[in-house]
MOPAC internal coordinates of N, CA, C and O (Angstrom, degrees):
PM7 1SCF
backbone

  N    0.0000 0     0.00 0     0.00 0    0    0    0
  C    1.4455 1     0.00 0     0.00 0    1    0    0
  C    1.5264 1   107.85 1     0.00 0    2    1    0
  O    1.2310 1   120.79 1   -50.55 1    3    2    1
  N    1.3110 1   116.09 1   129.45 1    3    2    1
  C    1.4532 1   121.10 1   178.80 1    5    3    2
  C    1.5112 1   109.25 1  -111.00 1    6    5    3
  O    1.2310 1   121.48 1   -28.73 1    7    6    5
  N    1.3163 1   114.78 1   151.27 1    7    6    5
  C    1.4547 1   121.18 1   179.62 1    9    7    6
  C    1.5213 1   108.97 1  -118.21 1   10    9    7
  O    1.2310 1   120.51 1   -47.06 1   11   10    9
  N    1.3103 1   116.62 1   132.94 1   11   10    9
  C    1.4553 1   120.39 1   174.94 1   13   11   10
  C    1.5202 1   109.12 1   -76.37 1   14   13   11
  O    1.2310 1   120.72 1   -40.74 1   15   14   13
  N    1.3261 1   116.23 1   139.26 1   15   14   13
  C    1.4592 1   120.34 1   177.74 1   17   15   14
  C    1.5225 1   109.25 1  -127.04 1   18   17   15
  O    1.2310 1   121.14 1   -34.21 1   19   18   17
  N    1.3041 1   115.43 1   145.79 1   19   18   17
  C    1.4540 1   119.97 1   172.20 1   21   19   18
  C    1.5335 1   107.09 1   -99.49 1   22   21   19
  O    1.2310 1   120.44 1     1.90 1   23   22   21
  N    1.3179 1   116.76 1  -178.10 1   23   22   21
  C    1.4600 1   119.23 1  -176.39 1   25   23   22
  C    1.5248 1   112.02 1   -61.52 1   26   25   23
  O    1.2310 1   119.84 1   142.12 1   27   26   25
  N    1.3186 1   117.91 1   -37.88 1   27   26   25
  C    1.4739 1   120.25 1   179.75 1   29   27   26
  C    1.5339 1   111.01 1   -61.00 1   30   29   27
  O    1.2310 1   120.45 1   137.68 1   31   30   29
  N    1.3334 1   116.75 1   -42.32 1   31   30   29
  C    1.4678 1   121.23 1   176.98 1   33   31   30
  C    1.5278 1   110.34 1   -64.18 1   34   33   31
  O    1.2310 1   120.76 1   138.03 1   35   34   33
  N    1.3148 1   116.15 1   -41.97 1   35   34   33
  C    1.4648 1   122.21 1  -179.99 1   37   35   34
  C    1.5291 1   110.03 1   -60.76 1   38   37   35
  O    1.2310 1   120.89 1   129.83 1   39   38   37
  N    1.3225 1   115.90 1   -50.17 1   39   38   37
  C    1.4633 1   120.62 1   179.87 1   41   39   38
  C    1.5347 1   110.89 1   -63.44 1   42   41   39
  O    1.2310 1   120.39 1   138.31 1   43   42   41
  N    1.3187 1   116.85 1   -41.69 1   43   42   41
  C    1.4640 1   121.35 1   179.31 1   45   43   42
  C    1.5328 1   111.00 1   -60.35 1   46   45   43
  O    1.2310 1   120.30 1   139.78 1   47   46   45
  N    1.3160 1   117.03 1   -40.22 1   47   46   45
  C    1.4650 1   120.91 1   179.74 1   49   47   46
  C    1.5303 1   110.41 1   -61.42 1   50   49   47
  O    1.2310 1   120.04 1   138.62 1   51   50   49
  N    1.3280 1   117.53 1   -41.38 1   51   50   49
  C    1.4641 1   120.43 1   178.17 1   53   51   50
  C    1.5248 1   111.18 1   -66.27 1   54   53   51
  O    1.2310 1   120.28 1   142.75 1   55   54   53
  N    1.3285 1   117.07 1   -37.25 1   55   54   53
  C    1.4718 1   120.08 1   176.83 1   57   55   54
  C    1.5308 1   110.74 1   -65.98 1   58   57   55
  O    1.2310 1   120.56 1   137.63 1   59   58   57
  N    1.3303 1   116.53 1   -42.37 1   59   58   57
  C    1.4637 1   120.73 1  -178.64 1   61   59   58
  C    1.5288 1   111.68 1   -63.65 1   62   61   59
  O    1.2310 1   120.09 1   147.39 1   63   62   61
  N    1.3131 1   117.43 1   -32.61 1   63   62   61
  C    1.4634 1   122.08 1   177.84 1   65   63   62
  C    1.5352 1   111.58 1   -88.76 1   66   65   63
  O    1.2310 1   120.49 1  -174.26 1   67   66   65
  N    1.3249 1   116.66 1     5.74 1   67   66   65
  C    1.4615 1   122.77 1  -178.77 1   69   67   66
  C    1.5284 1   111.07 1    56.70 1   70   69   67
  O    1.2310 1   120.93 1  -138.53 1   71   70   69
  N    1.3371 1   115.83 1    41.47 1   71   70   69
  C    1.4641 1   122.40 1  -179.08 1   73   71   70
  C    1.5293 1   112.35 1  -121.93 1   74   73   71
  O    1.2310 1   120.45 1  -168.59 1   75   74   73
  N    1.3229 1   116.75 1    11.41 1   75   74   73
  C    1.4583 1   120.58 1  -178.76 1   77   75   74
  C    1.5273 1   111.27 1   -58.22 1   78   77   75
  O    1.2310 1   120.26 1   141.04 1   79   78   77
  N    1.3151 1   117.12 1   -38.96 1   79   78   77
  C    1.4637 1   121.12 1  -177.10 1   81   79   78
  C    1.5271 1   113.39 1   -69.15 1   82   81   79
  O    1.2310 1   119.48 1   167.96 1   83   82   81
  N    1.3246 1   118.60 1   -12.04 1   83   82   81
  C    1.4644 1   120.16 1   176.53 1   85   83   82
  C    1.5255 1   111.09 1   -62.61 1   86   85   83
  O    1.2310 1   120.37 1   150.66 1   87   86   85
  N    1.3356 1   116.89 1   -29.34 1   87   86   85
  C    1.4572 1   121.07 1  -176.18 1   89   87   86
  C    1.5243 1   113.56 1  -133.12 1   90   89   87
  O    1.2310 1   119.35 1   151.55 1   91   90   89
  N    1.3100 1   118.84 1   -28.45 1   91   90   89
  C    1.4613 1   121.12 1  -173.20 1   93   91   90
  C    1.5184 1   110.74 1    72.76 1   94   93   91
  O    1.2310 1   120.75 1    -5.72 1   95   94   93
  N    1.3136 1   116.17 1   174.28 1   95   94   93
  C    1.4675 1   121.05 1  -175.32 1   97   95   94
  C    1.5271 1   111.96 1   -60.39 1   98   97   95
  O    1.2310 1   120.05 1   128.75 1   99   98   97
  N    1.3285 1   117.51 1   -51.25 1   99   98   97
  C    1.4711 1   120.33 1  -176.52 1  101   99   98
  C    1.5242 1   112.08 1   -65.59 1  102  101   99
  O    1.2310 1   120.58 1   140.14 1  103  102  101
  N    1.3201 1   116.51 1   -39.86 1  103  102  101
  C    1.4570 1   120.07 1   178.24 1  105  103  102
  C    1.5222 1   111.86 1   -65.67 1  106  105  103
  O    1.2310 1   120.67 1   137.98 1  107  106  105
  N    1.3343 1   116.33 1   -42.02 1  107  106  105
  C    1.4635 1   119.56 1   177.33 1  109  107  106
  C    1.5232 1   111.40 1   -63.52 1  110  109  107
  O    1.2310 1   120.59 1   141.59 1  111  110  109
  N    1.3172 1   116.48 1   -38.41 1  111  110  109
  C    1.4694 1   120.07 1   178.43 1  113  111  110
  C    1.5276 1   110.01 1   -62.39 1  114  113  111
  O    1.2310 1   120.65 1   136.00 1  115  114  113
  N    1.3359 1   116.36 1   -44.00 1  115  114  113
  C    1.4670 1   120.28 1   178.84 1  117  115  114
  C    1.5231 1   111.31 1   -64.13 1  118  117  115
  O    1.2310 1   120.14 1   137.53 1  119  118  117
  N    1.3358 1   117.34 1   -42.47 1  119  118  117
  C    1.4623 1   121.29 1   178.97 1  121  119  118
  C    1.5214 1   110.64 1   -65.09 1  122  121  119
  O    1.2310 1   120.25 1   136.22 1  123  122  121
  N    1.3113 1   117.14 1   -43.78 1  123  122  121
  C    1.4635 1   121.67 1   178.91 1  125  123  122
  C    1.5289 1   110.81 1   -59.39 1  126  125  123
  O    1.2310 1   120.39 1   132.50 1  127  126  125
  N    1.3342 1   116.86 1   -47.50 1  127  126  125
  C    1.4601 1   120.55 1  -179.93 1  129  127  126
  C    1.5273 1   111.39 1   -64.24 1  130  129  127
  O    1.2310 1   120.25 1   141.66 1  131  130  129
  N    1.3232 1   117.13 1   -38.34 1  131  130  129
  C    1.4628 1   120.21 1   176.54 1  133  131  130
  C    1.5327 1   110.15 1   -62.30 1  134  133  131
  O    1.2310 1   120.38 1   133.27 1  135  134  133
  N    1.3314 1   116.88 1   -46.73 1  135  134  133
  C    1.4629 1   120.61 1  -178.12 1  137  135  134
  C    1.5211 1   111.68 1   -65.29 1  138  137  135
  O    1.2310 1   120.18 1   141.85 1  139  138  137
  N    1.3237 1   117.26 1   -38.15 1  139  138  137
  C    1.4720 1   120.41 1   175.87 1  141  139  138
  C    1.5252 1   110.37 1   -62.17 1  142  141  139
  O    1.2310 1   120.43 1   135.95 1  143  142  141
  N    1.3175 1   116.79 1   -44.05 1  143  142  141
  C    1.4615 1   120.69 1   178.24 1  145  143  142
  C    1.5125 1   111.82 1   -63.04 1  146  145  143
  O    1.2310 1   120.82 1   140.19 1  147  146  145
  N    1.3246 1   116.04 1   -39.81 1  147  146  145
  C    1.4658 1   121.13 1   177.92 1  149  147  146
  C    1.5262 1   110.43 1   -61.23 1  150  149  147
  O    1.2310 1   120.78 1   135.53 1  151  150  149
  N    1.3361 1   116.11 1   -44.47 1  151  150  149
  C    1.4615 1   119.88 1   178.52 1  153  151  150
  C    1.5314 1   111.17 1   -60.27 1  154  153  151
  O    1.2310 1   120.68 1   135.96 1  155  154  153
  N    1.3138 1   116.30 1   -44.04 1  155  154  153
  C    1.4654 1   120.60 1  -179.69 1  157  155  154
  C    1.5266 1   110.94 1   -64.54 1  158  157  155
  O    1.2310 1   120.43 1   136.94 1  159  158  157
  N    1.3246 1   116.78 1   -43.06 1  159  158  157
  C    1.4654 1   120.89 1  -178.43 1  161  159  158
  C    1.5241 1   112.50 1   -66.63 1  162  161  159
  O    1.2310 1   120.73 1   141.52 1  163  162  161
  N    1.3354 1   116.21 1   -38.48 1  163  162  161
  C    1.4640 1   120.92 1  -175.31 1  165  163  162
  C    1.5182 1   113.00 1   -93.56 1  166  165  163
  O    1.2310 1   120.50 1   162.35 1  167  166  165
  N    1.3314 1   116.64 1   -17.65 1  167  166  165
  C    1.4554 1   119.53 1  -176.17 1  169  167  166
  C    1.5121 1   112.51 1    69.19 1  170  169  167
  O    1.2310 1   120.43 1  -156.51 1  171  170  169
  N    1.3070 1   116.78 1    23.49 1  171  170  169
  C    1.4595 1   122.20 1  -177.60 1  173  171  170
  C    1.5236 1   109.73 1  -126.32 1  174  173  171
  O    1.2310 1   120.51 1   -48.32 1  175  174  173
  N    1.3333 1   116.64 1   131.68 1  175  174  173
  C    1.4545 1   120.43 1   179.07 1  177  175  174
  C    1.5240 1   110.45 1   -77.78 1  178  177  175
  O    1.2310 1   121.02 1   -35.87 1  179  178  177
  N    1.3162 1   115.65 1   144.13 1  179  178  177
  C    1.4624 1   122.04 1   177.28 1  181  179  178
  C    1.5166 1   108.44 1  -104.81 1  182  181  179
  O    1.2310 1   120.86 1   -44.61 1  183  182  181
  N    1.3001 1   115.97 1   135.39 1  183  182  181
  C    1.4571 1   120.55 1   176.30 1  185  183  182
  C    1.5256 1   108.93 1   -80.28 1  186  185  183
  O    1.2310 1   120.51 1   -45.26 1  187  186  185
  N    1.3169 1   116.63 1   134.74 1  187  186  185
  C    1.4633 1   120.93 1   178.16 1  189  187  186
  C    1.5211 1   108.83 1   -76.47 1  190  189  187
  O    1.2310 1   121.07 1   -72.70 1  191  190  189
  N    1.3168 1   115.57 1   107.30 1  191  190  189
  C    1.4542 1   123.11 1   177.94 1  193  191  190
  C    1.5285 1   106.68 1  -128.84 1  194  193  191
  O    1.2310 1   121.03 1   -84.08 1  195  194  193
  N    1.3161 1   115.64 1    95.92 1  195  194  193
  C    1.4636 1   121.79 1  -173.95 1  197  195  194
  C    1.5197 1   111.73 1   -56.67 1  198  197  195
  O    1.2310 1   120.02 1   134.26 1  199  198  197
  N    1.3145 1   117.57 1   -45.74 1  199  198  197
  C    1.4644 1   121.11 1  -177.95 1  201  199  198
  C    1.5287 1   110.73 1   -63.78 1  202  201  199
  O    1.2310 1   120.14 1   136.50 1  203  202  201
  N    1.3125 1   117.35 1   -43.50 1  203  202  201
  C    1.4708 1   120.58 1   178.70 1  205  203  202
  C    1.5213 1   111.00 1   -63.18 1  206  205  203
  O    1.2310 1   120.30 1   138.28 1  207  206  205
  N    1.3224 1   117.03 1   -41.72 1  207  206  205
  C    1.4661 1   119.66 1   178.88 1  209  207  206
  C    1.5338 1   110.77 1   -64.10 1  210  209  207
  O    1.2310 1   120.27 1   141.89 1  211  210  209
  N    1.3224 1   117.08 1   -38.11 1  211  210  209
  C    1.4686 1   120.12 1   178.00 1  213  211  210
  C    1.5264 1   111.46 1   -68.45 1  214  213  211
  O    1.2310 1   120.18 1   151.81 1  215  214  213
  N    1.3150 1   117.26 1   -28.19 1  215  214  213
  C    1.4716 1   120.89 1   176.62 1  217  215  214
  C    1.5288 1   110.89 1   -79.09 1  218  217  215
  O    1.2310 1   120.62 1   146.60 1  219  218  217
  N    1.3240 1   116.42 1   -33.40 1  219  218  217
  C    1.4656 1   121.28 1  -174.62 1  221  219  218
  C    1.5233 1   113.89 1   -86.53 1  222  221  219
  O    1.2310 1   119.73 1   156.17 1  223  222  221
  N    1.3238 1   118.12 1   -23.83 1  223  222  221
  C    1.4603 1   121.67 1  -175.70 1  225  223  222
  C    1.5265 1   110.24 1  -131.08 1  226  225  223
  O    1.2310 1   120.99 1   -36.64 1  227  226  225
  N    1.3210 1   115.71 1   143.36 1  227  226  225
  C    1.4613 1   122.16 1   176.46 1  229  227  226
  C    1.5129 1   109.36 1  -132.24 1  230  229  227
  O    1.2310 1   120.96 1   -35.90 1  231  230  229
  N    1.3162 1   115.77 1   144.10 1  231  230  229
  C    1.4583 1   122.03 1  -179.51 1  233  231  230
  C    1.5217 1   109.47 1  -101.80 1  234  233  231
  O    1.2310 1   121.29 1   -40.57 1  235  234  233
  N    1.3296 1   115.13 1   139.43 1  235  234  233
  C    1.4627 1   122.35 1   178.01 1  237  235  234
  C    1.5217 1   108.91 1  -133.76 1  238  237  235
  O    1.2310 1   120.90 1   -25.45 1  239  238  237
  N    1.3168 1   115.88 1   154.55 1  239  238  237
  C    1.4637 1   120.45 1   178.02 1  241  239  238
  C    1.5193 1   111.98 1   -68.20 1  242  241  239
  O    1.2310 1   120.09 1   154.09 1  243  242  241
  N    1.3284 1   117.44 1   -25.91 1  243  242  241
  C    1.4633 1   121.49 1  -179.45 1  245  243  242
  C    1.5226 1   109.69 1  -156.17 1  246  245  243
  O    1.2310 1   121.06 1   -16.69 1  247  246  245
  N    1.3203 1   115.58 1   163.31 1  247  246  245
  C    1.4628 1   120.35 1   175.06 1  249  247  246
  C    1.5192 1   110.36 1   -65.31 1  250  249  247
  O    1.2310 1   120.27 1   145.27 1  251  250  249
  N    1.3383 1   117.09 1   -34.73 1  251  250  249
  C    1.4642 1   120.92 1   178.40 1  253  251  250
  C    1.5260 1   110.50 1   -61.73 1  254  253  251
  O    1.2310 1   120.12 1   137.23 1  255  254  253
  N    1.3371 1   117.38 1   -42.77 1  255  254  253
  C    1.4671 1   120.60 1   177.48 1  257  255  254
  C    1.5250 1   110.93 1   -62.04 1  258  257  255
  O    1.2310 1   120.77 1   137.22 1  259  258  257
  N    1.3269 1   116.13 1   -42.78 1  259  258  257
  C    1.4627 1   120.58 1   179.80 1  261  259  258
  C    1.5239 1   110.72 1   -63.62 1  262  261  259
  O    1.2310 1   120.44 1   133.58 1  263  262  261
  N    1.3179 1   116.77 1   -46.42 1  263  262  261
  C    1.4702 1   120.93 1  -178.73 1  265  263  262
  C    1.5242 1   110.76 1   -62.40 1  266  265  263
  O    1.2310 1   120.44 1   137.98 1  267  266  265
  N    1.3254 1   116.77 1   -42.02 1  267  266  265
  C    1.4663 1   119.99 1   179.88 1  269  267  266
  C    1.5244 1   111.45 1   -62.08 1  270  269  267
  O    1.2310 1   120.51 1   145.77 1  271  270  269
  N    1.3230 1   116.64 1   -34.23 1  271  270  269
  C    1.4666 1   120.24 1  -179.87 1  273  271  270
  C    1.5234 1   112.85 1   -83.45 1  274  273  271
  O    1.2310 1   119.87 1   144.79 1  275  274  273
  N    1.3257 1   117.85 1   -35.21 1  275  274  273
  C    1.4575 1   120.83 1  -169.91 1  277  275  274
  C    1.5225 1   115.95 1   -98.74 1  278  277  275
  O    1.2310 1   120.08 1   154.99 1  279  278  277
  N    1.3191 1   117.45 1   -25.01 1  279  278  277
  C    1.4601 1   120.28 1  -174.43 1  281  279  278
  C    1.5217 1   109.50 1  -108.29 1  282  281  279
  O    1.2310 1   121.34 1   -64.29 1  283  282  281
  N    1.3048 1   115.04 1   115.71 1  283  282  281
  C    1.4614 1   120.98 1  -178.20 1  285  283  282
  C    1.5288 1   110.93 1   -58.03 1  286  285  283
  O    1.2310 1   120.70 1   -50.86 1  287  286  285
  N    1.3227 1   116.26 1   129.14 1  287  286  285
  C    1.4484 1   122.00 1   177.25 1  289  287  286
  C    1.5188 1   114.72 1    79.27 1  290  289  287
  O    1.2310 1   119.97 1  -175.49 1  291  290  289
  N    1.3302 1   117.67 1     4.51 1  291  290  289
  C    1.4638 1   120.59 1  -178.78 1  293  291  290
  C    1.5263 1   109.83 1   -70.50 1  294  293  291
  O    1.2310 1   120.95 1   -51.01 1  295  294  293
  N    1.3037 1   115.78 1   128.99 1  295  294  293
  C    1.4569 1   119.51 1   176.52 1  297  295  294
  C    1.5190 1   110.52 1  -157.28 1  298  297  295
  O    1.2310 1   121.68 1   -15.15 1  299  298  297
  N    1.2883 1   114.38 1   164.85 1  299  298  297
  C    1.4615 1   121.88 1   179.34 1  301  299  298
  C    1.5238 1   109.57 1   -69.53 1  302  301  299
  O    1.2310 1   120.98 1   -42.73 1  303  302  301
  N    1.3308 1   115.73 1   137.27 1  303  302  301
  C    1.4586 1   120.11 1   175.58 1  305  303  302
  C    1.5264 1   108.55 1   -77.04 1  306  305  303
  O    1.2310 1   120.56 1   -28.99 1  307  306  305
  N    1.2924 1   116.54 1   151.01 1  307  306  305
  C    1.4583 1   121.13 1  -178.00 1  309  307  306
  C    1.5263 1   110.40 1   -56.44 1  310  309  307
  O    1.2310 1   120.75 1   -53.11 1  311  310  309
  N    1.3242 1   116.17 1   126.89 1  311  310  309
  C    1.4551 1   122.19 1   178.39 1  313  311  310
  C    1.5157 1   115.00 1    76.16 1  314  313  311
  O    1.2310 1   119.71 1  -174.33 1  315  314  313
  N    1.3189 1   118.17 1     5.67 1  315  314  313
  C    1.4680 1   121.53 1  -177.17 1  317  315  314
  C    1.5293 1   110.42 1   -72.53 1  318  317  315
  O    1.2310 1   120.45 1   -51.89 1  319  318  317
  N    1.3213 1   116.74 1   128.11 1  319  318  317
  C    1.4623 1   122.61 1   178.24 1  321  319  318
  C    1.5262 1   110.28 1   -68.81 1  322  321  319
  O    1.2310 1   120.98 1   -24.98 1  323  322  321
  N    1.3299 1   115.74 1   155.02 1  323  322  321
  C    1.4680 1   120.98 1  -179.48 1  325  323  322
  C    1.5217 1   112.34 1   -55.72 1  326  325  323
  O    1.2310 1   120.02 1   133.62 1  327  326  325
  N    1.3295 1   117.57 1   -46.38 1  327  326  325
  C    1.4672 1   120.83 1  -178.69 1  329  327  326
  C    1.5269 1   111.76 1   -63.67 1  330  329  327
  O    1.2310 1   120.41 1   141.27 1  331  330  329
  N    1.3164 1   116.82 1   -38.73 1  331  330  329
  C    1.4663 1   120.81 1   178.88 1  333  331  330
  C    1.5243 1   110.92 1   -68.55 1  334  333  331
  O    1.2310 1   120.70 1   140.44 1  335  334  333
  N    1.3214 1   116.26 1   -39.56 1  335  334  333
  C    1.4636 1   121.41 1   178.70 1  337  335  334
  C    1.5309 1   110.05 1   -64.06 1  338  337  335
  O    1.2310 1   120.71 1   137.31 1  339  338  337
  N    1.3224 1   116.24 1   -42.69 1  339  338  337
  C    1.4667 1   121.28 1   178.81 1  341  339  338
  C    1.5252 1   110.29 1   -64.09 1  342  341  339
  O    1.2310 1   120.05 1   134.63 1  343  342  341
  N    1.3309 1   117.50 1   -45.37 1  343  342  341
  C    1.4674 1   121.45 1  -179.20 1  345  343  342
  C    1.5280 1   110.99 1   -64.12 1  346  345  343
  O    1.2310 1   120.42 1   139.00 1  347  346  345
  N    1.3051 1   116.80 1   -41.00 1  347  346  345
  C    1.4679 1   120.84 1   179.48 1  349  347  346
  C    1.5260 1   110.35 1   -66.60 1  350  349  347
  O    1.2310 1   120.53 1   139.12 1  351  350  349
  N    1.3243 1   116.58 1   -40.88 1  351  350  349
  C    1.4680 1   120.94 1   178.28 1  353  351  350
  C    1.5276 1   110.47 1   -64.05 1  354  353  351
  O    1.2310 1   120.46 1   135.51 1  355  354  353
  N    1.3278 1   116.72 1   -44.49 1  355  354  353
  C    1.4613 1   121.02 1   179.75 1  357  355  354
  C    1.5239 1   110.86 1   -61.02 1  358  357  355
  O    1.2310 1   120.31 1   134.74 1  359  358  357
  N    1.3216 1   117.01 1   -45.26 1  359  358  357
  C    1.4687 1   120.94 1   179.70 1  361  359  358
  C    1.5260 1   110.91 1   -62.22 1  362  361  359
  O    1.2310 1   120.13 1   137.68 1  363  362  361
  N    1.3146 1   117.36 1   -42.32 1  363  362  361
  C    1.4722 1   121.15 1   179.60 1  365  363  362
  C    1.5228 1   110.94 1   -64.31 1  366  365  363
  O    1.2310 1   120.42 1   136.22 1  367  366  365
  N    1.3174 1   116.81 1   -43.78 1  367  366  365
  C    1.4647 1   120.05 1   178.37 1  369  367  366
  C    1.5251 1   110.88 1   -63.35 1  370  369  367
  O    1.2310 1   120.18 1   136.09 1  371  370  369
  N    1.3279 1   117.25 1   -43.91 1  371  370  369
  C    1.4634 1   121.31 1  -179.42 1  373  371  370
  C    1.5214 1   111.77 1   -64.00 1  374  373  371
  O    1.2310 1   120.08 1   152.60 1  375  374  373
  N    1.3183 1   117.46 1   -27.40 1  375  374  373
  C    1.4620 1   121.07 1   176.29 1  377  375  374
  C    1.5224 1   111.85 1   -72.63 1  378  377  375
  O    1.2310 1   120.32 1   160.39 1  379  378  377
  N    1.3245 1   117.00 1   -19.61 1  379  378  377
  C    1.4588 1   121.20 1  -173.67 1  381  379  378
  C    1.5215 1   115.35 1  -112.77 1  382  381  379
  O    1.2310 1   120.27 1   160.46 1  383  382  381
  N    1.3260 1   117.08 1   -19.54 1  383  382  381
  C    1.4558 1   119.29 1  -175.19 1  385  383  382
  C    1.5209 1   110.72 1  -163.75 1  386  385  383
  O    1.2310 1   120.86 1     0.63 1  387  386  385
  N    1.3180 1   115.96 1  -179.37 1  387  386  385
  C    1.4593 1   122.12 1   176.68 1  389  387  386
  C    1.5279 1   108.98 1   -82.94 1  390  389  387
  O    1.2310 1   120.63 1   -50.15 1  391  390  389
  N    1.3204 1   116.39 1   129.85 1  391  390  389
  C    1.4585 1   121.85 1   178.06 1  393  391  390
  C    1.5258 1   108.02 1  -123.36 1  394  393  391
  O    1.2310 1   121.03 1   -52.52 1  395  394  393
  N    1.3164 1   115.64 1   127.48 1  395  394  393
  C    1.4550 1   121.89 1   178.25 1  397  395  394
  C    1.5284 1   106.68 1  -107.69 1  398  397  395
  O    1.2310 1   120.91 1   -68.69 1  399  398  397
  N    1.3151 1   115.87 1   111.31 1  399  398  397
  C    1.4582 1   120.39 1   178.97 1  401  399  398
  C    1.5292 1   109.36 1   -90.61 1  402  401  399
  O    1.2310 1   120.96 1   -38.75 1  403  402  401
  N    1.3119 1   115.77 1   141.25 1  403  402  401
  C    1.4665 1   120.82 1   174.02 1  405  403  402
  C    1.5200 1   108.32 1  -152.68 1  406  405  403
  O    1.2310 1   120.71 1   -15.60 1  407  406  405
  N    1.3122 1   116.25 1   164.40 1  407  406  405
  C    1.4513 1   120.95 1  -179.96 1  409  407  406
  C    1.5224 1   108.17 1   -66.25 1  410  409  407
  O    1.2310 1   120.49 1   -72.77 1  411  410  409
  N    1.3081 1   116.66 1   107.23 1  411  410  409
  C    1.4582 1   120.50 1  -179.17 1  413  411  410
  C    1.5179 1   113.20 1   123.22 1  414  413  411
  O    1.2310 1   120.13 1   174.11 1  415  414  413
  N    1.3284 1   117.36 1    -5.89 1  415  414  413
  C    1.4545 1   118.31 1   178.42 1  417  415  414
  C    1.5107 1   113.42 1   156.37 1  418  417  415
  O    1.2310 1   122.12 1    19.88 1  419  418  417
  N    1.3282 1   113.55 1  -160.12 1  419  418  417
  C    1.4584 1   121.73 1   176.82 1  421  419  418
  C    1.5171 1   108.97 1  -136.91 1  422  421  419
  O    1.2310 1   121.49 1   -26.96 1  423  422  421
  N    1.3098 1   114.75 1   153.04 1  423  422  421
  C    1.4651 1   121.72 1   171.98 1  425  423  422
  C    1.5187 1   105.31 1  -117.24 1  426  425  423
  O    1.2310 1   121.08 1   -50.07 1  427  426  425
  N    1.3168 1   115.54 1   129.93 1  427  426  425
  C    1.4569 1   121.54 1  -174.41 1  429  427  426
  C    1.5269 1   109.11 1  -119.80 1  430  429  427
  O    1.2310 1   121.09 1   -48.68 1  431  430  429
  N    1.3239 1   115.52 1   131.32 1  431  430  429
  C    1.4554 1   120.53 1   175.30 1  433  431  430
  C    1.5076 1   109.09 1   -76.20 1  434  433  431
  O    1.2310 1   120.17 1   -41.38 1  435  434  433
  N    1.3191 1   117.27 1   138.62 1  435  434  433
  C    1.4698 1   122.03 1   179.72 1  437  435  434
  C    1.5246 1   110.44 1   -57.32 1  438  437  435
  O    1.2310 1   121.12 1   -39.02 1  439  438  437
  N    1.3296 1   115.45 1   140.98 1  439  438  437
  C    1.4566 1   120.97 1   177.28 1  441  439  438
  C    1.4922 1   109.93 1  -143.60 1  442  441  439
  O    1.2310 1   120.10 1   180.00 1  443  442  441

């Protein structure tokens, strides 16, 4: 038996598991909208498993921060501007995994 949840239920579940800080309000909203879109595209319901989602997705302030942490040897090229570094990091991450962009950061699926 599956239960439909709206964003308030989704956010409440993360608070109840003491995992709200993994994403914060804006990050959870972006993740929720991504998962809803995924369900619609695939025609398959996703079970709400807070712990699994926290293991599968991580939030970062920027794609550059994510790339520096997740990609071995990733670093800024000499003289590379911040915007170029961010764009290059985002492209590299998108080539390797699912990236959810939102105002305030990115959420990256584990790879």
